[in-house]
N, C-alpha and C positions, 0 to 999 in steps of 0.2 A: 406104261407102269411096270408091265411085265417083266420088262427087262432089267429095271431098277429093282425089283422083288428078287430076280434071278440073281443079281449081284450080291445079295444078302446085307451084311452090314455096311459095306461101301455102298450099296444103293441108298440105305437108309440114310448115312452120312449126306451124301449128294443130294438127296430129295429134300432134306431138312435145310442144307445149306441154300438150296434154290427157293424154298418156302419162305427164307428170312430175307431174302431179296425182294424189290419190288414185282419179281415176276410172280403170276398168280398160279401158286402149286401147292398141292394138298399132301404133304410130307405122311401125314395120318394114314393115308391109303397104302403107302409103300411099307410104313412101318407095321401096319396091321397085317399085310400080307406076309411079311418077312417072319413076323412073330408066330402066325398060324401054319406057316411052313415048319415050324419045329426050333427056330433060332432062340439062343438064349437071352434070358431077362437083361442082364446087366451089360454085355456086349452092344445090344439095342438101344439100351437107356444111353449109354455112353456116346454111341455113333449118333443118335438122334439129336441130344442135348448139344454136343460139340458142333456138329454140322449147323445146327440152327443158331449157335451163339457165335459162331464165326462169319455166318452170314449176316446176322444182326450187326455184329461189329464192323463189317464192310459198309454198311449202310451209314453207321456212326461216322466212320472215316471218310466217306464220300461228302457228308454234311460238314466235316470239320475243314474241308478243303475250302470251304468259304464261297464258292462260286455258285451263286444261285442259278444262273444261266446254264451251266452243268446240269445241275439237279433237275431243272425242268426238262432239257434237252435230252439227258440220257436215261434219267430215272422216270422220266415222265411224269414226274409228281407236280401237283399244281401247287402255284405259289401261294394262293388264297389259302389253301388246305394247310400248307406249311406254315403260314402266318398265324392261322388259327391254333394249331398245335402249339406253335411257340408260345403264344398268350396264354394258352392252358397251363403249359409247364413252368413258366416264369414264376418264381417264388416258391415252387415245390421242390426244385432241385434234381440232381442228377439221379436219385432214388426212382424216379418215374420211368427209367430204363426196365425197372421190373415188369413195367405193362407192355413193353415190345412185343410180347407174344400174341397181344390181340389181334384178330384178323381186322383188316381194313384201315386200322389208324396206326399199327405197331411199326410200320416202315418209316411213316411220317415222325412218330416219336423217336427212333432211332437217329433219323436225317436231322432233326430240330435240334437233338441234344448235342450233336456234332457242330452244327452249325453255331450253336449258342456255346460251344467250346465247355461242354458239362465235363466234370472232372473225370477222365478214363477210366481210374481204379473204381470209383464208385459207380460209374455206368456198367462197367464191364462185370463185377460182382452182384449188382442189381439184375443185369439183364438175365446172367448165367443162372440165377436162382429161379427166376419167372419162368425161363425156358426149362429148366429143369423139373421143377413142378409141373408145368404144362405136359410133359411127356410121361412123367410119372402118373399122373391121372388118367391120361389116354390110355396108357400101358394097362393099369388096373382094371379100368372100364373094358378093356379088349377081353382080358382074362376072366372078368365076371360075366361077360356075355357067352365066352366059350364055355365056361363051366354051366351055365343056365341052359345051354343047347345041348350040352353032352349029358 
C-alpha cells in the first residue's frame, strides 16, 4: 500500500482499478493516504473515479464475452451467484450498474450485465455516476474526520 500511496494520483488510479475487478483490494486506503499526504481534491476524485469505472467496465466486457467457463475459471466467480444476480437484475435494466460500487456484489452485477448484454451506454453512465458518488462521499468523510481531529 505504501508504494501506491507514494505514487500519488497514479497509485489512486491503479488501486481503484484493481478494486473494481474481482481482486479483493481496498482503494479507499490508498486514496485516504494520498489525500492525507496533501494531494489535491479534484485530481484524486478524477483518478479514483476513472480507475474504478474502467475496472468495472472491464468486468462488464468480460461478462459480455459470454463464456461462463472463462468467468468461472479466470474471475473465480461462482456460477450460482452469477445466476442469482442475473435473476435479481432481470426487469430492472442496465441502470442497475449504478450499484456496481457495492462491495461483494458489485463485480457480479457488472459481469451479469455484460453477460445479459445490457445497454453499454446506460451501463457506463450509471456505473460512472455510482462510482463518482461513492468516492465523493468517501473523500468528504476523510476531510470531515481530519477536521475533527485537527
